[in-house]
N, C-alpha and C positions, 0 to 999 in steps of 0.2 A: 221962251220956258225952260229952265234950267238941266242940264240932263244928269246934276249931280245928284235928287231923289231916287230916277230910276236906276244910275249906277250902285248907290247904294241900297235899293231893295235888291237888284239882281245879285251882287255881291251878297247878300245876307241868303236869298234862295239858295247858291251855289254853296255857300258855309253850310245850312241844314241838310244841303244835298248829299254834301262828302260824308257830312257824319252818321248820316242815315245809311251811305254805302259803307262803313263803317261795323254798325251795327249789323247787316245783314250776313257780313261778312265773317261772326264771330267774334268782334274788336268787344272786350268790357266797356272800355273807355276812350273815348276821341279828344282830344284839344287841340286850338291851334295858335304859335304865337307867329311872333315876327323875326325875321331874319336874325337882326342886331337886338335879339331880345337876354343875350349873354354877354356883355359888354367886360365880365369882371374873368371871363373865360379864359382868355390868354396869360394872365398873369398869376391867376391858380396853377395854369398846368405849367408856366414856367418853374413855377416853385416847386411844384409836386415833380419836375424833372431835374431842379438843379439839387434838389436835396436826395437824389438816388433814388426814390420810390419805387421809380419803374422799373427798377431792378434790370432785366438782360430784355426788356421790350423795347429794342432797340427803332420799332415802328412809331415808338410814340413821340418821340424827339425827329423824326424824319419828317413827321407828317403833322408838327405843332402847328405850322402857320395855317392849314387847310382844317384842320380839326377845330383852330379855336374860334375860327368865324365861317359861319356855313354860307357867307356873301363870295369868301376865298374860293371854297369849294367849288360854287356856282354862281356867278354875279346875276344870272336872269332870276333868282328865287326873289319871291316877293309875298310868300306865306309859307310858313311850316306847318304840317298835320300829324301832330304826334298820338301816335296810337298805342293801348296796352292789354295784355292779352293776360288774363287770370292764370296761372299753374298751380295755386295753393294746396297741396298735401291734402289727403286725408288725415294722416298723425303728423307727428312729429318727428323731421328725420333724425333728431338728436337720439332717438331710442334704441338704434341701429346700435349705437357705440358699446353698447352692453353684451352684445353677440359677436364677439372679438376673434370667432372662427369665420368670421364673413368682410367680404367689404362694403363701404357706403359709398356712392356715387351720388354725386350731387342731384337732388329732385329734380333738375329742368334739363337733365341729359340718361333719364331713365326711361322717354320716347323717342320718337322720329326726332330728327335733329329740328331747332326749332327756328333758325335760321330759314330752313326749306319751306317750313309750314307757315310760318310770318311773311316770308317774302312771296310767297305764291298767292298771298291775300293782298298781299299791298300793290303787287303786280295787276288782281284783278280789280281793285278798284279806282289804280291811277288809269287804269285804262278805261273805264264807265267815266269816270272823272273827267279825262283828257276827251274822249269822243265826246261829251257833251260840251265842254268850255271851249276846244278846240286850242286850248294852254300845254304848254310843255309841262311835264311832271318829271320825278327822280325818283328811285325809291331807293331805301336804304337800310339794312338790318346787321346792328352791330360790326361789322368787320369792316366799313367803309369809315374815312375818317370823319365822324358825327360824334359830336359831342352829345349823347343821346340822354342820358340823365340829366342836366341841366336845361336844355330843353325841355324836357317832359314837366320838369318844374315849374318852367317859366309860361308852359302853356295852361299850367292846373292839372295834371293826373296826380300830382302829387307834391312832397318835397324831397331833397336829399337827407336822410337821415345820421346819425354821428354816424353810422357805420358805411356810409358814403353811395348807401346802394338809394332807389327812388321808395320811398313809402306814401302810400296811399293811405286815407282814413275809408275808403270802401273794399280795400284789398290786399292792404298789409304791404309788405317786403315781397311780395310773389307778382310781380308782372313782368312779361314779355314785352320789350319796346320796338317800336317799329317807327319810320318816318316815311313821309311825301313831303317833299320839298316841289311846290308848286309854282310857278310865273304866272299866276292869276292872283290878283290878291283875292283876300278872304276875312271877316271879321276875324279879330281875336279874344282870346279867352283871357283870363284874370288868374295869373299866378298864384298857385296855393301858397299859406302860412306856416311855416316850420313847427310841426304842433310834437315837438319831441318833448320841451321841455326839460327838465332834470334827470329825466330819465335817461339811464345809461348800461341797458340790461344787454344791446346787443356790444358794447364795448366790454363788458365783464363775460360774455362769452366767449371769447375770442381764445383759443387751447393757446397761441404762439403770441401774445400780444402786438399783435398787427397795428394796432392805432395807436401811432405816437400821442396823439389828441382827438378830442373829435372832432368829426368831419373830416381827419384827414386818417390812411392807410398808408403804410412801408408792405408793398408788394413780396419782399425779399423776403417776411417773416409771413407771408398769407398760403393758405395752406391751399386754396384755388391756385394761387398763382403758381405754387411750388408745383403741382402736381399735374398741372397743367400746361404751362407757357413754359417753364422752367428746363433746361436741359442739362444735364449731366449730374453729377451727385447732389444730395442734398445735405443742406449741414449735418454734422452727426448731433449738434447740441436740442435741433429740432423736429428731428425722427421720432425721437419718443413722444413730443406732441402732435405729432399727427396721428397717433392710434389706429384706429381701419379704415380711415379714409384713401381711398385708394382714386377718387377721381374729383375734385373741388371741396368743398365745405360750404355746408349748409348754417353753421353755428350761430352768426349772429343776424342772420335772417329767419331763422328759428326763433328767436330770443325776442324778436319784435313784439310788444304787445299789440298793435294795431292790426298782429294777423286774425285775431278774432273774428272780425270784421271779414275777414279773406275765408274765411272756411266755412261762417254762418250763410246757408241757402245758395251757395254758389252753385254751377254748372259745370261738370267736369266735361272739358272740352281736350285735354290731353292726358290721357289713362295711362299712367306706370307700366312699362312691360313687367310682370310677373317676374320673369327671369331677372331683373334687374333692381328687382327692389333689395335684395338680401345673398347675392352670391357668395357662394363656398369660396374663401381664398384657393381651399387646396383644386377646388377646379381651375380656376383662374391661371393657378401656378403653372400649369400643364399646357397653357394656350403656345402653340406655333403661329406665327402668322397668318399662318389661311386659319384657323383656328378664330384665332382673334380678329380676322375681318368679318368672318361667316357671323360672327357672336354679335357684333357691334354694326352692322351692316346697317344703314341710314341712321345710325347714332351721334352724336356729336365726338363722344368716348374714339371713335374710329380714328378721327385726327391726330389724335398724339401720338398713334402708331402703336405696335405692341412692346418696344423695349423700352419706352418710357412708363409703358400702364404696367408691365411686369416689374418694373423697378419700385414702383409706389405699393403693389401686392406684396413685395418681399420687405418691404417697411412694415406695410399690416403685418405680417406674418411675425414677423421679429417683434412688434409690440404685443402679439395674442398671448404669449406664455402657452402656447399649446405644443407642446411635443410630436404630435400627430404629425404638424407640416414640416419637421424638419426632413425625412425623404424626400419631400417635393423642392427645398433649397437648397437640397445637395445637389441634385440634380440640374440645377440651374449653375453650376459652381463651372461648368465648362459651356457654356452659354457662350456664343460669338459676340455677343454685345457686351463690351466692356462695364457699362454702369449695371447691365445686369448678372455680370461677376462679382462687381466690387458689391450690389446689394445684397447677395446670397450670402456674402462672407459676413457681413454686418447681422443678419438677421439669422443667421444660424449662432453668432456667437451672441447674441441676445437669448438664444434656446436654448444655450451649453450646448452645441451642436459643433463643437469643432475640437480636433486636436491635430496632434503635430503629422500625422500620418496623411493626413489629410490636405494639410501646408503643402506639405513635401510633391503631395502627387500631384498638386494643383500649378503649383509655382515654380514649376521644371522649367516653361517654356514660356511663361508671362512678364510683359514687357510693358504694361499698361500702368501710368503712374498712379490712377486713384486706384486700381485694384490694388495694387501693391500698399499703398497705402490703408487701406483697409485690412490687410492682414496685421500691418503692424499698430494700425489700432487694435488689432484683435489680440496682440499679444505672440502675435508670430515674425519675427525677423530675420532676414536672410544674413 
């Protein structure tokens, strides 16, 4: 008697088992794909890097080979379990753009760091799955060189929309992704079809025109990249377009028409912290390093550090038109971080809060070229 039917039956049983574990852990969707399911990934990633769209994210070219093929990352992988958790907000996050005296933090960062939340759940699933199968597993959440969005599309969680993010018919553009690599074979799911059609709502919603074409993103113009990944000064031409977005940007995600399914009848698993939904810029601009760390303890915002965060808040202050923020910006002209001093100058220039006496007071010992360039841009030259 052939062992094939028994093996197939066991594989099917293990597939159903891991999906049940995912549901019990609180994931909204779980699908499985093959390690070789994204053959176009190496070419797409190389084209992205060759165009310079990755900006200063040098870890992308450095990990290109491992990122392009899951089997390069782990040769023993036989199945990739992709999991998604809905984090759709209760209201459109773009409503915060109207409150220019506050800062907008991306929806995903208004609670505990999702890396920690998701990874803990993946480890629990993986431990139970490995105990039953006696096979090795590895879990990954975003920070590892895994192309999660193409793999999720191949597994059938959704498709990569024109904004390059995953879109689901059930959960719109609001899915946290995680993956479990299994050395044990499992049944594979069918990839999802692209349902964007002629819609370009996400492309038109981008305030900085970061999409050179549908399904292509230039990180160098993306507010999420600029406020999170990018170190140093942000181009002066882009600063006014950032508005009051101080950590990330949800505009392209929020514009997706498929979000109506994510909002209807969903279970809220990650409630946003009330103090991170619309924090006052006046309060944020007064944060020293200790206060910054305390406020964002357990939050992904903490990873960018106080200096980059205050840089972002100063750009938001400069865009606010709120003269009441001038004293807080002036206090930061003497900050030890040059990126903060530079953006304090820019913010004050936008708020008409600079004068020659302030220039003379601040430039006596100034040597940083970026700070001096901001003074020059503001019309004050040595």
